[in-house]
C-alpha positions as CSV (number, residue, x, y, z in Angstrom):
1,X,-18.3,3.3,5.6
2,X,-17.5,1.1,8.2
3,X,-19.1,2.1,11.2
4,X,-16.9,-0.1,13.8
5,X,-13.2,-1.0,13.7
6,X,-14.0,-4.5,12.6
7,X,-15.4,-3.0,9.4
8,X,-12.1,-1.5,8.4
9,X,-10.4,-4.7,7.0
10,X,-13.4,-5.2,4.3
11,X,-13.6,-1.6,3.4
12,X,-9.6,-1.6,2.6
13,X,-9.7,-5.1,0.9
14,X,-11.9,-3.6,-1.6
15,X,-10.7,0.0,-2.4
16,X,-7.5,0.4,-4.8
17,X,-6.0,3.8,-3.8
18,X,-4.7,5.4,-0.7
19,X,-2.9,8.5,0.0
20,X,0.1,8.4,1.8
21,X,1.6,11.6,4.0
22,X,5.1,11.4,5.2
23,X,7.0,14.6,6.4
24,X,10.7,15.5,5.7
25,X,13.5,16.8,7.7
26,X,12.3,20.3,7.5
27,X,8.9,19.5,8.4
28,X,7.5,19.8,4.7
29,X,4.7,17.6,4.2
30,X,4.7,15.0,1.0
31,X,1.3,13.2,0.1
32,X,1.2,10.9,-2.7
33,X,-1.2,8.3,-3.9
34,X,-0.4,4.6,-3.5
35,X,-1.5,1.2,-4.0
36,X,-1.7,-1.0,-0.7
37,X,-2.6,-4.2,0.7
38,X,-4.0,-4.5,4.6
39,X,-2.9,-7.8,6.2
40,X,-2.8,-8.9,9.8
41,X,-3.9,-5.8,11.1
42,X,-1.2,-3.4,9.0
43,X,-1.1,-1.4,5.7
44,X,1.6,-2.4,3.2
45,X,2.7,-0.3,0.3
46,X,5.3,-1.3,-2.3
47,X,7.9,1.3,-3.5
48,X,10.8,2.1,-4.8
49,X,14.0,2.4,-2.4
50,X,14.9,5.9,-3.5
51,X,11.4,7.4,-3.1
52,X,10.9,10.2,-1.1
53,X,8.4,8.9,0.8
54,X,11.2,6.2,1.8
55,X,13.6,8.8,2.7
56,X,11.1,10.5,4.8
57,X,10.2,7.5,6.8
58,X,13.9,7.2,7.3
59,X,13.8,10.4,9.2
60,X,10.3,10.2,10.6
61,X,8.5,7.2,10.9
62,X,5.0,8.8,11.7
63,X,2.7,8.5,8.8
64,X,-1.0,9.3,7.7
65,X,-2.8,7.0,5.3
66,X,-6.4,8.0,3.9
67,X,-8.3,5.3,1.9
68,X,-11.2,6.7,0.2
69,X,-13.9,6.1,-2.4
70,X,-16.4,7.5,-4.9
71,X,-19.2,7.3,-2.4
72,X,-17.3,9.9,0.1
73,X,-16.2,7.1,2.5
74,X,-13.0,7.2,3.8
75,X,-10.8,5.4,6.6
76,X,-7.9,7.8,7.8
77,X,-4.9,5.8,9.7
78,X,-2.1,7.6,11.8
79,X,0.5,5.1,12.5
80,X,4.5,4.4,12.4
81,X,6.1,3.0,9.4
82,X,9.0,0.6,9.0
83,X,10.8,-1.1,6.1
84,X,10.3,-4.3,5.7
85,X,13.7,-5.9,6.0
86,X,13.3,-9.7,5.7
87,X,13.5,-10.5,1.8
88,X,11.3,-13.3,2.2
89,X,8.6,-11.3,3.8
90,X,8.9,-8.8,0.9
91,X,8.6,-11.5,-1.4
92,X,5.4,-12.6,0.3
93,X,3.9,-9.0,0.6
94,X,4.7,-8.3,-2.9
95,X,2.8,-11.5,-4.2
96,X,-0.1,-10.1,-1.9
97,X,0.0,-6.9,-3.5
98,X,-0.3,-8.5,-7.1
99,X,-3.0,-10.6,-5.9
100,X,-5.0,-8.0,-4.7
101,X,-5.2,-6.0,-8.0
102,X,-5.5,-8.7,-10.1
103,X,-8.7,-9.7,-7.9
104,X,-10.0,-6.3,-8.0
105,X,-9.7,-5.8,-11.4
106,X,-11.8,-9.2,-12.6
107,X,-14.2,-8.0,-9.8
108,X,-14.6,-4.6,-11.4
109,X,-15.0,-6.0,-14.8
110,X,-17.0,-8.9,-14.0
111,X,-14.2,-11.4,-15.4
112,X,-11.9,-14.3,-13.9
113,X,-8.5,-15.2,-14.1
114,X,-7.2,-12.0,-16.1
115,X,-3.7,-10.8,-14.8
116,X,-3.9,-7.0,-14.6
117,X,-0.6,-7.0,-13.3
118,X,1.7,-9.2,-15.7
119,X,5.2,-10.2,-15.3
120,X,7.4,-10.9,-17.9
121,X,10.0,-13.3,-17.4
122,X,12.6,-11.1,-15.6
123,X,9.9,-10.1,-12.9
124,X,9.2,-6.7,-14.2
125,X,5.6,-5.5,-14.6
126,X,4.3,-3.8,-17.8
127,X,5.9,-0.6,-17.4
128,X,9.3,-2.3,-16.4
129,X,9.3,-2.0,-12.7
130,X,11.4,-5.2,-11.4
131,X,8.4,-5.9,-8.4
132,X,10.3,-8.6,-6.7
133,X,13.8,-7.2,-6.7
134,X,14.8,-6.4,-3.1
135,X,17.6,-4.2,-3.9
136,X,15.1,-2.0,-6.2
137,X,12.2,-2.1,-4.5
138,X,10.9,-2.3,-0.8
139,X,7.8,-2.5,1.4
140,X,6.8,0.2,4.1
141,X,4.6,-1.3,6.4
142,X,2.3,0.6,8.3
143,X,1.2,0.0,12.0
144,X,-2.3,1.9,12.8
145,X,-2.3,3.9,15.9
146,X,-5.7,5.4,15.5
147,X,-8.0,4.9,12.9
148,X,-10.9,7.2,12.2
149,X,-13.9,6.7,9.6
150,X,-15.3,9.8,7.6
């Protein structure tokens, strides 16, 4: 577990799943598991533009994310979310997302160069999600305001 804020990026870089929690207009919480990246001090979540978490963030940008592993280690981040509205930045962050999970797949399996996230000629992943379609997908950027270790 990180013991200092400087150790958080390395922890986040090697973990696969986080939980993001948002709140709807009625004050009801919504928490879902997500894949994420950490870049330049911010967390990024790639998702569908029509997801509940997007609707909640548009109403209330305050979110919480918990990143944890099987060793009872966790980093909990409270922060402010925004939707990345620049298509060039969206594409860069989407590629970073793909690169992270391909890298983690190869590390955990002691392989090299295998694409865990494979894209077809139209840029869709193995379950048909068009990852680079800026009209369908988006990236949530979370700027941490408070970081806790557990």
